[in-house]
C-alpha positions, 0 to 999 in steps of 0.5 A: 500500500502506498501513502495518501495520494501517492503514485509511487507504484507501477500500476494496479497488480491485483484487487481484493475480494469485495467488502459488502458495505450495505444496501443503499438507503433507498432500497433494492429497487434503486439499482443504479447509482454511485457512491464513494469517499471524498478526496480533499488533499489539503485535509485528508483526515476529514471523512465524507462518504457520499451515496447517490442512487438514481431514481428507479428509472435508472436515469435521474439523479434526484437525491443524495446523502453524505455522512461525516464518518464511516460508522455513520454510513454503516449505521445510516445515522447522522446523514445529510440528505438533499434533493437536486434538480436533476442530474443524469446517469451513474457517473457522479464523483465528489472531489474537495466537497463538490459533487460533479455530475451530468446535467439532465438531457444535456452535454453539460457538466454540473458542479454542486457545492455540498455545503449549500446544495447549490450548483455553482458551475454548469458548463458544456463539455464540447462535442460530448455525446449525450441522451444515452448515445454511447453509454456503458454496456448494461448501464444506460444514461451514463454518457458522461462519467467523472473520475478523481485521481491523485492529480484531480478531476477527469471526465470520461465520455464519447463524441460523434467524432470519436465514433463512440470510442472513449475520450478522456479529458482533464478538467480544471476543477474550479471552472470545469474548463477542459485542460487536455484531451486524449482519444482512445481506440476503445469503444465505450459501449463495450465497456461496463465502467472505467476509473482513473488511477495516477493518470491511467484509465482502467476499463472493465467488462463483464465476464459472467454474473459474478465476475468482472474483468479489468481488461484495458488501460490507457495511460495519459502520461505516455499515450500508450494503450494496453491490455490486462486481465484482473478479475473483480468478484461482484455480488450482483450481476451489473456494476453501475459505477466505480469510483476510485479514492486516491486517499485510501486507494480503494474502489467504491463500487455500486453493484445493483443497489449494493455498496461495495468496497475493494482494496487495490494492490499495486506493482512495486516500482522497479529499482534502478 
């Protein structure tokens, strides 16, 4: 295990068995959504766990909760619950006390202040496909998914120009301006989910009803694409979202209404 926010490793080597945290607070019918742990590099000791199930249609993000401790999350207590006017899809992420999501029926990115439950920035993602055009396999309405790694905020999406292949953009977390963009050769609708660790995108696909595979990588540091095979055990059939937290280097997975957490194991850096 590396230190908080550290990239002193050679990439993902393996993954633990899932830790089943609980059912999301809205119940088993709310199969789509996302959850995770906020990453605030300047105050890493402060905990904030968030849960954002979609409505039962699997499209609208209307309610979310956050908890100030892991124990509160486990016991469903001291929750702060809020309603928003609508987000779309399971691509939500939280970074430095702000929630990022796709604004409903648009190619717009929304930045919501968790202290005030107010959208403080809404900005169009240039060229992004939307309205369920190139969503993930088995997970509709997730045309745009946000990701957080050691360096900050990203968005994973597709465009008509990319013919549905995954596009990765690094974002300015304050303004949501696109800082840089990478085009991959991996078709997004053949991927079930994706996350970013140390500038490397990892994409997953289903193997069967109980196993998923991390099978594809794209390194934004070098522009290199790669193949790998790391099996992820799951408790239900469909993974709706994967959020990586650089703080504890764990994956937070929303799996057919259940909240799962996994430990990551990394390749040691080869000594010179």
